[in-house]
C-alpha positions in Angstrom: 87.3 121.8 28.2 85.1 123.6 25.7 86.6 121.7 22.8 86.0 118.4 24.5 82.4 119.2 25.1 81.9 120.3 21.5 83.4 117.0 20.2 81.2 115.0 22.6 78.1 116.9 21.5 78.9 116.3 17.8 79.4 112.6 18.4 76.1 112.4 20.3 74.2 114.2 17.5 75.6 111.8 14.9 74.9 108.8 17.0 71.3 109.9 17.8 70.2 110.2 14.2 67.9 107.3 13.3 69.4 106.6 9.9 70.1 102.9 10.2 67.3 100.3 9.7 67.5 98.9 13.2 67.3 102.3 14.8 63.8 103.2 13.3 62.1 101.8 16.4 64.1 103.9 18.9 61.6 106.7 18.9 62.4 109.9 20.8 64.9 108.3 23.2 68.2 109.3 21.7 67.2 112.8 20.6 65.5 113.4 24.0 68.7 112.5 25.9 70.7 114.7 23.6 68.2 117.5 24.2 68.6 117.2 28.0 72.4 117.2 27.7 72.2 120.4 25.5 69.9 122.1 28.0 72.2 121.3 30.9 75.2 122.5 29.0 73.4 125.7 28.1 72.5 126.4 31.7 76.1 125.7 32.8 77.4 128.1 30.2 74.9 130.8 31.2 75.9 130.4 34.9 79.6 130.6 33.9 80.5 127.2 35.3 82.1 126.1 32.0 
């Protein structure tokens, strides 16, 4: 379970980087979503649910 979450997080981080010309207008959307996912996972880890 932990390995799957790490792989998903790495893919989200790579996909959220605005390195392509068409993604320059995305703003904070992708990084904000990734931040929320990281906070939720951190809370779940601290509570011992994962």
